[in-house]
N, C-alpha and C positions, 0 to 999 in steps of 0.2 A: 574493425566495427566502425561501420558508420551511422553517424550521429547527426545528421543533416539538419533537422528538422529545428527551427528557432521558435521563438513563442511567437513570432508575428504569423510565420507559416500555421502552428499549433492554431491559433486565434482564428485563422482564417477559415480551416478546418471546420473548427467546431461553430462560429458564426455561420457558416454556411451551412450548419446541418442541424443549428440552435433548436428549431420545431421540433426533430426527430428525438434529437437527443432528451430533451425536457420531454416528450408524448412518452419515452421509454424510460422513465426514473421510476422506480415504484416507492412510492410514498412509506410506504412500511417499510421497506430495506431503510430508508430514511430514519424513520422511529427507531426500528432496532437496534442501527449505528448509534444512535443518541444514545437508545435505554444501555446497551453495552459500556459505551464510553463513560457514562455518569455509574451503572454500578461499578466498572473498576476500580474508581476513584473511590467508594464506598465498603468495599469488602476485599478482602485478601483471596484473591485468583488463585492462587496456588493452593488452596483448599477448597474453596466455593466450586462442588461440582455443576450444580444448577447454571453456573455462570461460563464454563468450560464448554458445557455442550452447546447453551446459548450461542456463544462466540464461533464454535465449530459450525455448527449449522447456517449459522447467517454468513460465515464467510464460504461455507460449502467446501472446509479445508479436509475433509475425508478424501478427496480426489488427489490430494498432494502425496497420498501414501507416506504418512509420517507414523514411524515407530511408535506404541505407548509410553514407553520411557524417553523419548525427545520431546513428546505431547506435555510429560509432565516435567520436564524441564523448561519447555517453552512456559508454561505458567508459572514456575518458577523465576526464571528471567523476567518475565514482566510483573509480577508483582515487584519484584527487588528494581525494575527501571521504571516505575511508573513516575515516578517523580522526576525524572531527569530531564532533563531542558535538550541537553546534548547527547545523542545516539548514535552509533557508530556502525555502517552494516556489517563489514567486516569481523569485526568483534561478536558483534551477537551472530552470526552466521558461525561463525568457529566454535563461540561455546555452545550452539546448540548442535552444528552437525559435524564438528572437528574437522582434521584436515584430511583427512583417508576416505573422505566420503566424495562422490563424484555430484560436484555440484551442479544443479538443476534450476531453471527458472522456476519452476513452481517451488520450489525450496526459498528462494530470494524472495519471491512473491510472499510466503507467510511471513519471512520476517518482515519485510516493510508494512505488512499488515498490520503486527505489533507494532511498529516504529510509528506508522499512520495512529494509530490508538491511543496510542501515548501524548503524540504531539502530532498535531493536524497539520504541521507545516512540510512533515515527511510524505510524499506522493506515496501512493499503493504499485508496484510493477505488475503486470498481469502481461497475459499473451499478447493480447490485442493493442495494450501502449506501446511493448516491445516491438512487434509489426508496425504500426502507424509511424514510431520512431527510427523505422529502418534497422531496428537492433538485431544483430546475428549472437545466438549464443554459441560461447567459444566452446572448441570440440575436446574432448579429454587428449585423443592423439597428439596434438599439437603443441598442448601446453600444461605448464605443471598447474598444480591445484593453487596456488601463490597467483601464479598469471592469472589465471582464471577469475580466482575473485575481482584482482586489480580491474578486470574488464567489466565486470558487474561494478565495482565501485565506481569507475568512470561515466558507466552508464549514467547511474544513480544522481551521480555528481550534477552531470549534465542535466537529468530532467528535475532536480532540484531549482538549479538553477533557470529551467525554462516556466517553472511554476512560480516561483519567486517573481520574477518578470511580468508574467503575467496578472497575478496576483497585484503589487506593487503597484503597474503602470494602467489597472481597471481596463484591462484587454478587454475583458467577456464582462463587464460591468453591466450594459444593458442586459443581457442574457442571464445573470445573476438577477439581476431587478425582476424581471418575469419569474423566476424559478420563488423567489421570495413571495410575489405576489401569490403565486399557486400554491404555496404552504398555507399563508393567510386564509386564501379561501377555502381551503379545507380544515381550519381550524388548529391548523401546526404553527410553531415558534411563538 
């Protein structure tokens, strides 16, 4: 697995494309995310069907082809973990999907969406991000389930380190400042 993209390289891409990135951020989705995050802390998400529907619609999770029983478990797990400071991708994945399923990027993304909502220091993995970082999904024929999960864990650890460096070193501070100004201009935040 190739993970050659550093924080500096990521920021170079982000800053070079900053205008386009900002132009394509739908502020309604920002509002939806913040609303879901606030609601999550004030409701039992395992029972609140309106929250669940809003969450699934916001994250467009229907495309992940998750079984209804797994969705029920997902929101029960979210409720149980929502006060957690430290989350573990492997543990959460295995609790939801078990050891005998074929691990896929969209399932890992589904788990990282929960992790990010609970604690926003955990980034969300998606196919575009994986592609940008040069991540190749492990194939089932060459690796055991444990080895495949390990590949995703390695990528996620690398991604978290890059994000942490970007934030702590304020590497995209100017772009974030422009975004903050945009939010204020639109009457948000």
